[in-house]
TISE-197812 format. One record per residue (C-alpha): x, y, z; residue in one letter. Coordinates in steps of 0.2 Angstrom, whole numbers, padded with zeros to 4 digits, always signed. Example, Ala and Ser with C-alpha at 12.3 -4.5 7.8 and 13.67 -1.06 7.14 Angstrom:
<nodes>
NODE      X      Y      Z  residu
NODE  +0062  -0022  +0039       A
NODE  +0068  -0005  +0036       S
</nodes>
This chain:
<nodes>
NODE      X      Y      Z  residu
NODE  +0052  -0521  -0815       M
NODE  +0053  -0540  -0819       S
NODE  +0066  -0551  -0811       P
NODE  +0073  -0554  -0829       A
NODE  +0075  -0535  -0832       R
NODE  +0082  -0532  -0815       L
NODE  +0096  -0545  -0819       K
NODE  +0100  -0537  -0836       R
NODE  +0101  -0520  -0828       A
NODE  +0113  -0527  -0814       A
NODE  +0124  -0535  -0827       A
NODE  +0125  -0519  -0837       L
NODE  +0129  -0508  -0822       L
NODE  +0148  -0511  -0821       P
NODE  +0149  -0508  -0840       L
NODE  +0140  -0492  -0838       S
NODE  +0151  -0486  -0824       L
NODE  +0167  -0491  -0833       S
NODE  +0161  -0480  -0848       C
NODE  +0157  -0465  -0836       I
NODE  +0173  -0465  -0826       A
NODE  +0185  -0462  -0841       P
NODE  +0174  -0448  -0848       V
NODE  +0174  -0440  -0831       H
NODE  +0193  -0442  -0830       A
NODE  +0195  -0435  -0847       Q
NODE  +0185  -0419  -0842       Q
NODE  +0195  -0417  -0827       E
NODE  +0212  -0419  -0835       L
NODE  +0208  -0412  -0852       D
NODE  +0195  -0398  -0849       P
NODE  +0189  -0386  -0862       V
NODE  +0199  -0370  -0862       V
NODE  +0194  -0353  -0869       V
NODE  +0207  -0340  -0863       T
NODE  +0222  -0347  -0873       A
NODE  +0213  -0345  -0890       T
NODE  +0197  -0335  -0886       R
NODE  +0188  -0351  -0894       Q
NODE  +0183  -0366  -0885       A
NODE  +0197  -0379  -0886       T
NODE  +0203  -0395  -0877       R
NODE  +0218  -0392  -0866       E
NODE  +0227  -0406  -0875       S
NODE  +0225  -0396  -0892       D
NODE  +0233  -0380  -0885       L
NODE  +0250  -0373  -0889       L
NODE  +0251  -0362  -0874       A
NODE  +0256  -0365  -0856       D
NODE  +0239  -0366  -0847       V
NODE  +0232  -0371  -0830       T
NODE  +0214  -0374  -0826       V
NODE  +0207  -0374  -0808       I
NODE  +0191  -0384  -0808       S
NODE  +0175  -0381  -0797       R
NODE  +0180  -0397  -0788       Q
NODE  +0197  -0389  -0783       E
NODE  +0189  -0373  -0778       I
NODE  +0177  -0382  -0767       E
NODE  +0191  -0392  -0759       K
NODE  +0199  -0375  -0754       H
NODE  +0184  -0366  -0748       A
NODE  +0193  -0359  -0733       G
NODE  +0205  -0349  -0744       E
NODE  +0204  -0333  -0754       S
NODE  +0205  -0332  -0772       I
NODE  +0223  -0325  -0770       I
NODE  +0228  -0340  -0759       D
NODE  +0222  -0352  -0772       L
NODE  +0231  -0343  -0787       L
NODE  +0247  -0343  -0777       A
NODE  +0248  -0362  -0777       G
NODE  +0248  -0363  -0796       Q
NODE  +0263  -0366  -0808       P
NODE  +0272  -0350  -0813       G
NODE  +0264  -0338  -0800       I
NODE  +0272  -0330  -0785       Q
NODE  +0262  -0320  -0772       M
NODE  +0267  -0307  -0759       N
NODE  +0254  -0300  -0747       R
NODE  +0255  -0286  -0734       N
NODE  +0247  -0295  -0720       G
NODE  +0231  -0306  -0720       G
NODE  +0214  -0307  -0730       P
NODE  +0209  -0291  -0739       G
NODE  +0227  -0283  -0738       Q
NODE  +0236  -0277  -0754       S
NODE  +0243  -0292  -0763       A
NODE  +0254  -0294  -0779       S
NODE  +0254  -0309  -0791       L
NODE  +0269  -0311  -0802       Y
NODE  +0266  -0322  -0817       I
NODE  +0283  -0328  -0824       R
NODE  +0291  -0313  -0814       G
NODE  +0281  -0299  -0822       A
NODE  +0274  -0285  -0812       N
NODE  +0257  -0288  -0804       S
NODE  +0249  -0274  -0815       N
NODE  +0256  -0283  -0831       Q
NODE  +0244  -0297  -0829       T
NODE  +0226  -0296  -0837       K
NODE  +0212  -0300  -0825       I
NODE  +0195  -0305  -0833       L
NODE  +0179  -0310  -0825       V
NODE  +0168  -0319  -0839       D
NODE  +0178  -0309  -0852       G
NODE  +0176  -0292  -0843       V
NODE  +0192  -0284  -0838       P
NODE  +0194  -0278  -0820       I
NODE  +0211  -0270  -0821       N
NODE  +0211  -0254  -0811       S
NODE  +0221  -0240  -0802       L
NODE  +0222  -0252  -0787       D
NODE  +0240  -0253  -0781       A
NODE  +0239  -0272  -0785       S
NODE  +0234  -0269  -0803       G
NODE  +0216  -0275  -0799       S
NODE  +0203  -0277  -0785       A
NODE  +0206  -0296  -0786       L
NODE  +0208  -0298  -0767       R
NODE  +0190  -0292  -0765       Y
NODE  +0183  -0306  -0776       L
NODE  +0176  -0322  -0768       T
NODE  +0176  -0340  -0774       L
NODE  +0158  -0343  -0770       D
NODE  +0150  -0342  -0787       N
NODE  +0166  -0346  -0797       V
NODE  +0164  -0361  -0808       D
NODE  +0182  -0362  -0814       H
NODE  +0198  -0352  -0817       I
NODE  +0209  -0352  -0832       E
NODE  +0228  -0346  -0831       I
NODE  +0237  -0342  -0847       L
NODE  +0256  -0340  -0844       R
NODE  +0265  -0329  -0856       G
NODE  +0261  -0313  -0866       P
NODE  +0243  -0312  -0873       A
NODE  +0241  -0294  -0880       S
NODE  +0236  -0300  -0897       T
NODE  +0221  -0308  -0889       L
NODE  +0217  -0296  -0875       Y
NODE  +0226  -0280  -0878       G
NODE  +0235  -0270  -0865       A
NODE  +0241  -0277  -0848       D
NODE  +0244  -0295  -0853       A
NODE  +0264  -0295  -0853       I
NODE  +0265  -0308  -0840       G
NODE  +0249  -0318  -0844       G
NODE  +0230  -0318  -0841       V
NODE  +0219  -0324  -0827       I
NODE  +0201  -0327  -0832       Q
NODE  +0187  -0331  -0819       I
NODE  +0172  -0340  -0825       F
NODE  +0156  -0338  -0814       T
NODE  +0143  -0352  -0812       R
NODE  +0130  -0353  -0826       K
NODE  +0111  -0355  -0823       P
NODE  +0104  -0373  -0826       E
NODE  +0087  -0379  -0831       P
NODE  +0076  -0387  -0817       G
NODE  +0078  -0383  -0799       L
NODE  +0096  -0384  -0791       H
NODE  +0100  -0378  -0773       L
NODE  +0117  -0376  -0766       D
NODE  +0124  -0369  -0750       S
NODE  +0139  -0368  -0739       F
NODE  +0143  -0363  -0721       L
NODE  +0160  -0363  -0713       G
NODE  +0170  -0357  -0698       Y
NODE  +0188  -0356  -0694       G
NODE  +0202  -0349  -0684       T
NODE  +0203  -0330  -0682       Q
NODE  +0185  -0330  -0680       N
NODE  +0183  -0333  -0699       T
NODE  +0165  -0336  -0705       L
NODE  +0160  -0340  -0723       K
NODE  +0142  -0343  -0729       A
NODE  +0134  -0343  -0746       N
NODE  +0118  -0349  -0754       A
NODE  +0112  -0351  -0772       G
NODE  +0098  -0357  -0782       V
NODE  +0097  -0360  -0801       S
NODE  +0080  -0363  -0809       F
NODE  +0072  -0363  -0826       G
NODE  +0067  -0373  -0842       Q
NODE  +0076  -0378  -0858       Q
NODE  +0072  -0361  -0866       K
NODE  +0076  -0350  -0851       W
NODE  +0086  -0351  -0834       R
NODE  +0092  -0340  -0820       A
NODE  +0103  -0341  -0805       R
NODE  +0104  -0330  -0789       V
NODE  +0117  -0331  -0776       E
NODE  +0122  -0322  -0760       A
NODE  +0138  -0324  -0750       N
NODE  +0146  -0317  -0734       R
NODE  +0163  -0318  -0727       M
NODE  +0171  -0310  -0711       S
NODE  +0187  -0313  -0701       T
NODE  +0196  -0305  -0687       D
NODE  +0212  -0307  -0697       G
NODE  +0230  -0304  -0691       I
NODE  +0240  -0288  -0687       P
NODE  +0246  -0283  -0704       A
NODE  +0262  -0274  -0697       E
NODE  +0276  -0282  -0687       I
NODE  +0280  -0272  -0672       G
NODE  +0265  -0260  -0673       G
NODE  +0259  -0250  -0658       L
NODE  +0242  -0245  -0653       N
NODE  +0229  -0248  -0667       Q
NODE  +0243  -0255  -0678       D
NODE  +0246  -0269  -0665       A
NODE  +0227  -0275  -0667       Q
NODE  +0221  -0288  -0679       A
NODE  +0216  -0280  -0696       D
NODE  +0198  -0287  -0698       N
NODE  +0190  -0289  -0715       F
NODE  +0172  -0291  -0720       S
NODE  +0165  -0295  -0738       N
NODE  +0146  -0296  -0743       T
NODE  +0142  -0300  -0761       G
NODE  +0129  -0308  -0773       G
NODE  +0126  -0312  -0791       S
NODE  +0112  -0314  -0803       V
NODE  +0112  -0322  -0820       A
NODE  +0099  -0325  -0834       F
NODE  +0100  -0335  -0850       T
NODE  +0087  -0335  -0864       L
NODE  +0088  -0348  -0878       L
NODE  +0075  -0343  -0890       P
NODE  +0080  -0355  -0904       A
NODE  +0094  -0368  -0908       A
NODE  +0110  -0359  -0910       G
NODE  +0105  -0343  -0902       H
NODE  +0108  -0338  -0884       E
NODE  +0105  -0321  -0875       L
NODE  +0112  -0318  -0857       G
NODE  +0116  -0306  -0844       L
NODE  +0124  -0306  -0827       S
NODE  +0129  -0295  -0813       F
NODE  +0141  -0298  -0798       R
NODE  +0145  -0287  -0784       Q
NODE  +0156  -0287  -0768       N
NODE  +0157  -0274  -0755       Q
NODE  +0164  -0273  -0737       G
NODE  +0178  -0266  -0726       R
NODE  +0196  -0270  -0724       A
NODE  +0206  -0263  -0710       H
NODE  +0225  -0260  -0713       Y
NODE  +0241  -0254  -0705       S
NODE  +0247  -0236  -0705       S
NODE  +0264  -0242  -0711       G
NODE  +0273  -0231  -0698       Y
NODE  +0284  -0237  -0683       T
NODE  +0294  -0228  -0670       A
NODE  +0309  -0232  -0680       A
NODE  +0303  -0224  -0696       T
NODE  +0293  -0210  -0690       D
NODE  +0300  -0198  -0676       S
NODE  +0282  -0191  -0673       T
NODE  +0275  -0208  -0672       Y
NODE  +0267  -0205  -0655       L
NODE  +0260  -0188  -0658       T
NODE  +0254  -0187  -0676       D
NODE  +0240  -0200  -0674       G
NODE  +0247  -0212  -0687       S
NODE  +0246  -0227  -0675       S
NODE  +0230  -0221  -0665       T
NODE  +0218  -0220  -0679       F
NODE  +0211  -0237  -0685       D
NODE  +0214  -0236  -0704       N
NODE  +0202  -0244  -0715       Y
NODE  +0196  -0245  -0733       T
NODE  +0178  -0247  -0739       D
NODE  +0176  -0255  -0756       F
NODE  +0164  -0260  -0769       T
NODE  +0168  -0270  -0784       T
NODE  +0156  -0276  -0797       S
NODE  +0156  -0284  -0815       Q
NODE  +0141  -0284  -0827       A
NODE  +0139  -0290  -0844       R
NODE  +0126  -0293  -0857       I
NODE  +0129  -0304  -0873       Y
NODE  +0122  -0313  -0888       S
NODE  +0129  -0329  -0895       K
NODE  +0122  -0333  -0912       D
NODE  +0126  -0347  -0925       R
NODE  +0123  -0337  -0941       L
NODE  +0127  -0351  -0952       T
NODE  +0134  -0369  -0951       S
NODE  +0151  -0362  -0951       F
NODE  +0149  -0345  -0943       W
NODE  +0146  -0340  -0925       K
NODE  +0145  -0322  -0919       S
NODE  +0147  -0316  -0901       T
NODE  +0142  -0298  -0896       L
NODE  +0146  -0293  -0878       Q
NODE  +0145  -0277  -0868       Y
NODE  +0154  -0278  -0851       G
NODE  +0157  -0265  -0837       Q
NODE  +0167  -0267  -0821       S
NODE  +0168  -0255  -0806       L
NODE  +0182  -0253  -0793       D
NODE  +0178  -0240  -0779       W
NODE  +0188  -0238  -0764       Q
NODE  +0188  -0225  -0750       K
NODE  +0203  -0224  -0738       F
NODE  +0201  -0218  -0720       Y
NODE  +0217  -0213  -0710       S
NODE  +0224  -0201  -0697       A
NODE  +0228  -0189  -0711       Y
NODE  +0211  -0191  -0720       S
NODE  +0198  -0196  -0707       P
NODE  +0184  -0190  -0718       Q
NODE  +0191  -0202  -0731       G
NODE  +0198  -0201  -0749       Q
NODE  +0190  -0211  -0763       Y
NODE  +0197  -0218  -0779       L
NODE  +0186  -0225  -0793       Q
NODE  +0190  -0235  -0809       T
NODE  +0176  -0239  -0822       I
NODE  +0181  -0251  -0836       D
NODE  +0169  -0252  -0851       K
NODE  +0171  -0265  -0865       Q
NODE  +0161  -0268  -0881       L
NODE  +0167  -0283  -0892       S
NODE  +0161  -0292  -0907       W
NODE  +0169  -0309  -0910       Q
NODE  +0167  -0320  -0925       N
NODE  +0172  -0338  -0926       D
NODE  +0173  -0345  -0943       V
NODE  +0176  -0363  -0948       D
NODE  +0187  -0365  -0963       L
NODE  +0192  -0380  -0973       P
NODE  +0207  -0380  -0963       L
NODE  +0206  -0374  -0945       G
NODE  +0196  -0359  -0938       R
NODE  +0197  -0341  -0941       M
NODE  +0195  -0328  -0927       L
NODE  +0189  -0310  -0932       V
NODE  +0186  -0298  -0918       A
NODE  +0182  -0279  -0916       L
NODE  +0183  -0270  -0899       G
NODE  +0181  -0254  -0890       H
NODE  +0187  -0251  -0872       D
NODE  +0186  -0236  -0861       G
NODE  +0193  -0233  -0844       Q
NODE  +0188  -0218  -0833       K
NODE  +0196  -0214  -0816       A
NODE  +0189  -0201  -0803       T
NODE  +0195  -0197  -0786       S
NODE  +0193  -0186  -0771       D
NODE  +0198  -0168  -0775       P
NODE  +0214  -0170  -0764       S
NODE  +0220  -0182  -0777       Q
NODE  +0216  -0170  -0791       S
NODE  +0207  -0182  -0802       L
NODE  +0190  -0176  -0798       A
NODE  +0186  -0170  -0815       T
NODE  +0189  -0187  -0822       G
NODE  +0202  -0195  -0833       S
NODE  +0197  -0206  -0848       Y
NODE  +0207  -0217  -0860       I
NODE  +0198  -0225  -0875       S
NODE  +0205  -0239  -0886       N
NODE  +0198  -0247  -0902       N
NODE  +0205  -0264  -0908       S
NODE  +0204  -0276  -0922       A
NODE  +0210  -0294  -0920       L
NODE  +0213  -0308  -0933       L
NODE  +0218  -0326  -0929       G
NODE  +0220  -0343  -0937       W
NODE  +0221  -0359  -0928       T
NODE  +0223  -0376  -0937       A
NODE  +0229  -0394  -0937       N
NODE  +0236  -0403  -0952       W
NODE  +0244  -0420  -0950       G
NODE  +0256  -0420  -0935       K
NODE  +0257  -0401  -0936       S
NODE  +0246  -0388  -0927       R
NODE  +0248  -0369  -0926       W
NODE  +0240  -0353  -0920       Q
NODE  +0243  -0336  -0928       I
NODE  +0236  -0320  -0921       N
NODE  +0238  -0301  -0925       G
NODE  +0230  -0286  -0917       R
NODE  +0230  -0267  -0920       H
NODE  +0226  -0255  -0906       D
NODE  +0222  -0237  -0908       S
NODE  +0223  -0228  -0891       N
NODE  +0217  -0210  -0887       S
NODE  +0233  -0207  -0877       I
NODE  +0248  -0215  -0885       Y
NODE  +0242  -0218  -0903       G
NODE  +0243  -0235  -0913       D
NODE  +0251  -0251  -0907       K
NODE  +0252  -0267  -0916       D
NODE  +0255  -0284  -0908       T
NODE  +0257  -0302  -0915       Y
NODE  +0260  -0320  -0910       S
NODE  +0264  -0336  -0919       A
NODE  +0264  -0354  -0911       S
NODE  +0268  -0370  -0919       Y
NODE  +0267  -0388  -0912       G
NODE  +0273  -0405  -0919       Y
NODE  +0266  -0422  -0913       Q
NODE  +0282  -0432  -0912       I
NODE  +0273  -0448  -0906       T
NODE  +0255  -0451  -0899       P
NODE  +0262  -0446  -0882       Q
NODE  +0275  -0433  -0886       W
NODE  +0273  -0415  -0893       R
NODE  +0286  -0401  -0896       A
NODE  +0280  -0383  -0898       Q
NODE  +0287  -0366  -0899       A
NODE  +0280  -0348  -0900       S
NODE  +0285  -0330  -0902       Y
NODE  +0274  -0315  -0897       G
NODE  +0274  -0297  -0892       T
NODE  +0264  -0288  -0879       A
NODE  +0262  -0271  -0871       F
NODE  +0256  -0263  -0854       K
NODE  +0248  -0246  -0856       A
NODE  +0252  -0232  -0843       P
NODE  +0239  -0231  -0830       T
NODE  +0228  -0215  -0828       L
NODE  +0237  -0212  -0811       Y
NODE  +0254  -0213  -0819       Q
NODE  +0249  -0201  -0833       L
NODE  +0239  -0188  -0823       Y
NODE  +0242  -0187  -0805       I
NODE  +0248  -0169  -0802       P
NODE  +0266  -0166  -0799       L
NODE  +0271  -0184  -0801       Y
NODE  +0261  -0189  -0817       G
NODE  +0269  -0189  -0834       N
NODE  +0258  -0187  -0849       A
NODE  +0273  -0192  -0861       N
NODE  +0275  -0210  -0854       L
NODE  +0276  -0223  -0867       R
NODE  +0268  -0241  -0865       P
NODE  +0279  -0254  -0858       E
NODE  +0283  -0267  -0872       T
NODE  +0289  -0285  -0872       S
NODE  +0295  -0299  -0884       R
NODE  +0293  -0317  -0878       N
NODE  +0300  -0333  -0885       R
NODE  +0297  -0350  -0878       E
NODE  +0299  -0368  -0882       V
NODE  +0290  -0383  -0874       G
NODE  +0289  -0402  -0873       L
NODE  +0272  -0410  -0868       V
NODE  +0269  -0428  -0863       W
NODE  +0251  -0435  -0863       E
NODE  +0246  -0453  -0859       R
NODE  +0229  -0459  -0854       E
NODE  +0225  -0450  -0837       E
NODE  +0242  -0441  -0835       Q
NODE  +0250  -0426  -0843       T
NODE  +0267  -0417  -0840       A
NODE  +0275  -0402  -0848       S
NODE  +0292  -0393  -0849       L
NODE  +0292  -0375  -0854       T
NODE  +0307  -0363  -0856       Y
NODE  +0303  -0344  -0859       Y
NODE  +0313  -0328  -0861       R
NODE  +0303  -0312  -0861       N
NODE  +0312  -0295  -0864       N
NODE  +0302  -0281  -0857       V
NODE  +0306  -0263  -0862       S
NODE  +0301  -0245  -0857       N
NODE  +0298  -0250  -0839       L
NODE  +0288  -0237  -0829       I
NODE  +0294  -0233  -0812       N
NODE  +0293  -0218  -0800       Y
NODE  +0310  -0209  -0800       V
NODE  +0314  -0197  -0786       T
NODE  +0322  -0181  -0790       T
NODE  +0326  -0173  -0773       D
NODE  +0330  -0178  -0755       S
NODE  +0311  -0176  -0750       L
NODE  +0306  -0190  -0761       G
NODE  +0298  -0180  -0774       D
NODE  +0299  -0185  -0792       G
NODE  +0290  -0191  -0807       Q
NODE  +0284  -0207  -0816       Y
NODE  +0297  -0211  -0830       Q
NODE  +0301  -0225  -0843       N
NODE  +0317  -0231  -0835       I
NODE  +0324  -0246  -0844       G
NODE  +0323  -0265  -0848       Q
NODE  +0321  -0281  -0839       A
NODE  +0324  -0299  -0844       T
NODE  +0312  -0312  -0837       L
NODE  +0317  -0330  -0841       Q
NODE  +0314  -0347  -0833       G
NODE  +0308  -0365  -0834       V
NODE  +0291  -0372  -0829       T
NODE  +0289  -0391  -0826       L
NODE  +0272  -0397  -0822       S
NODE  +0263  -0414  -0820       Y
NODE  +0245  -0420  -0816       K
NODE  +0239  -0437  -0816       G
NODE  +0226  -0449  -0809       R
NODE  +0229  -0467  -0804       F
NODE  +0212  -0475  -0799       G
NODE  +0207  -0466  -0783       D
NODE  +0224  -0457  -0782       W
NODE  +0227  -0439  -0789       R
NODE  +0244  -0432  -0791       L
NODE  +0250  -0415  -0796       R
NODE  +0266  -0406  -0795       G
NODE  +0276  -0391  -0802       A
NODE  +0293  -0383  -0802       Y
NODE  +0298  -0366  -0807       D
NODE  +0315  -0358  -0810       W
NODE  +0315  -0339  -0813       L
NODE  +0328  -0327  -0817       D
NODE  +0321  -0310  -0817       A
NODE  +0334  -0297  -0819       V
NODE  +0335  -0278  -0822       N
NODE  +0346  -0276  -0837       D
NODE  +0353  -0259  -0832       A
NODE  +0362  -0266  -0817       N
NODE  +0361  -0285  -0818       G
NODE  +0351  -0285  -0801       M
NODE  +0337  -0297  -0798       F
NODE  +0319  -0289  -0797       L
NODE  +0313  -0289  -0779       P
NODE  +0301  -0301  -0771       L
NODE  +0304  -0314  -0785       R
NODE  +0311  -0331  -0779       A
NODE  +0322  -0340  -0791       R
NODE  +0315  -0357  -0786       N
NODE  +0297  -0362  -0781       T
NODE  +0288  -0378  -0781       G
NODE  +0272  -0387  -0777       T
NODE  +0266  -0405  -0774       V
NODE  +0249  -0411  -0771       G
NODE  +0242  -0428  -0767       V
NODE  +0225  -0434  -0763       S
NODE  +0216  -0451  -0761       H
NODE  +0197  -0456  -0761       I
NODE  +0192  -0470  -0749       W
NODE  +0173  -0472  -0753       G
NODE  +0164  -0457  -0746       P
NODE  +0180  -0450  -0738       F
NODE  +0194  -0440  -0747       E
NODE  +0210  -0432  -0740       A
NODE  +0224  -0423  -0748       G
NODE  +0240  -0414  -0744       V
NODE  +0248  -0399  -0753       D
NODE  +0266  -0393  -0751       V
NODE  +0272  -0376  -0756       V
NODE  +0290  -0372  -0757       V
NODE  +0296  -0354  -0760       V
NODE  +0315  -0350  -0761       G
NODE  +0324  -0334  -0754       S
NODE  +0322  -0318  -0763       R
NODE  +0327  -0299  -0761       Y
NODE  +0315  -0287  -0753       N
NODE  +0320  -0272  -0763       D
NODE  +0329  -0267  -0779       A
NODE  +0345  -0263  -0769       S
NODE  +0347  -0281  -0764       Q
NODE  +0351  -0275  -0746       A
NODE  +0339  -0287  -0738       T
NODE  +0336  -0306  -0741       V
NODE  +0320  -0314  -0737       L
NODE  +0322  -0332  -0732       G
NODE  +0314  -0346  -0741       G
NODE  +0300  -0356  -0733       Y
NODE  +0289  -0372  -0735       T
NODE  +0271  -0373  -0731       L
NODE  +0261  -0389  -0728       V
NODE  +0242  -0389  -0730       N
NODE  +0229  -0402  -0727       L
NODE  +0212  -0405  -0734       T
NODE  +0198  -0418  -0731       A
NODE  +0180  -0421  -0736       R
NODE  +0167  -0433  -0730       Y
NODE  +0151  -0436  -0740       R
NODE  +0137  -0439  -0728       V
NODE  +0125  -0442  -0743       S
NODE  +0124  -0438  -0761       K
NODE  +0119  -0420  -0757       A
NODE  +0128  -0417  -0741       L
NODE  +0146  -0416  -0737       S
NODE  +0158  -0410  -0723       I
NODE  +0175  -0403  -0727       Q
NODE  +0190  -0397  -0717       A
NODE  +0207  -0389  -0720       S
NODE  +0222  -0385  -0710       V
NODE  +0235  -0373  -0718       D
NODE  +0253  -0371  -0713       N
NODE  +0251  -0386  -0702       V
NODE  +0268  -0384  -0694       F
NODE  +0265  -0366  -0690       D
NODE  +0280  -0361  -0700       R
NODE  +0285  -0343  -0697       S
NODE  +0289  -0334  -0714       Y
NODE  +0290  -0317  -0722       T
NODE  +0283  -0312  -0739       Q
NODE  +0285  -0293  -0738       V
NODE  +0297  -0285  -0725       L
NODE  +0288  -0278  -0710       G
NODE  +0272  -0287  -0713       Y
NODE  +0265  -0303  -0704       N
NODE  +0259  -0319  -0712       T
NODE  +0246  -0331  -0705       P
NODE  +0252  -0345  -0694       G
NODE  +0243  -0362  -0693       V
NODE  +0224  -0359  -0698       T
NODE  +0210  -0372  -0698       A
NODE  +0193  -0371  -0706       F
NODE  +0178  -0383  -0706       V
NODE  +0162  -0382  -0717       G
NODE  +0146  -0390  -0722       I
NODE  +0141  -0390  -0740       R
NODE  +0124  -0395  -0747       Y
NODE  +0121  -0397  -0766       T
NODE  +0105  -0403  -0773       M
</nodes>
């Protein structure tokens, strides 16, 4: 290059960087979101309460599980029975954990798992980003979306050759490793990835004896493949498969104080464990049929298989759930806005060990039709959706929602919405012998919310008030002193609260914060629903100094009741977590994290341990 050209290039470099930086900041603070409308939409154009966890944020918290990462987001509370791999419940806006729809690339993974899904067995390794939609969404996704929707998007294949890998080690002998390669051309591309995680864990049970006093270790091995074919402009074919399998040890749940035969029945001498396999597969075709009509046809299937080994069943008892989904979505550009037309067929099948008496298999099928309209006109914007579900068990169900927003000023927007949702009875609740009830009705909800949004350059803040009335709650009702009973529709609950959230960027500083006030009450007796804190909050601050980045996250959880009788109060707690990353080169970086820096002792579920201070360090390579 000639000296004159070199000077001109040097003069243009600052201008080029000044153009790139705002674009990157806009993508980070105003990402494209799919879950809230089922159509690609900028977050700033949405009328829903949404959070997006970016790939950058996921890499920063590589030492955590997907459950831990979600627990630090606005509107979500988490309770886990011990350490990694243990049963965990996520409450969005106070709704039960099985009242949240969990999707992986649009494929539902809700199952008979006690937590509502096998989410705790998924890893963050090949996750590109996560979208969290707070509030009922049955009009978009059918059953199970009373509290909201969590959708996990996996990493896509890229053209060319791209290698990435990560190796990390931390306290409790925790090891994490993954490697992936993406390759291909403009017309086709593929990605292959493998991952491994293992940890000694912690003793799940407080005061356990014999095997229950030992740490409950956890191991998880997984991998994924994805292939994309682009035969012509406007057409895309693809398939993907993702699987994790491993073993999670757990506590028997018995102590000398609760079981008089504790030392003789073997409940504490057998090392209880669960073998698991969870997988998600999909094949799809995206086609732009005309300049205004885009069609997406997708078939997806998910598997949740778990086999439990204990003193009472040393040979093991398994429980399996298979979800199948076929959907055809049409996005049509109108003179004003966009129309959404979708048809779907869903099926869920459960099988189990003969001792569970589901060995012959139980099956539920559901057909659905969805119609939606989203538009902007002047200072107004709206989203209207209606859906009809025809179920093989409980018949027909109609849901609808309507949202409206008004742009008061260029920075301020007011919005309001109303919507209905439902949660179908699980196959276990319907058919388990003695305790099942084939006459159960779906849980239903009516949600109202209003919000105020402020957006300015690289900052955004929102204030949302919601009130969700849930009816026909399903619970296990005992009928005798031995604890025998049956699942029944028992009553109603009111979930109301306020979410205040903020995120912003000031040069090399990044700030985020959220506060949630929740009032989750059983309408029958006025008592608070258990394990829900009335007050929670998070604050995160990070800064970049050249190749070095460091951040601190503070999580505050208020007191809550351990059970419905309100006999036991669990104290509130504050956790401080640190993250750091140093870029050795453009491709190589070293990162570290320390969670619960002050080694705070706290309780999430009565009788179960929580981790103390934990440290993790890793090396990441990205071509």
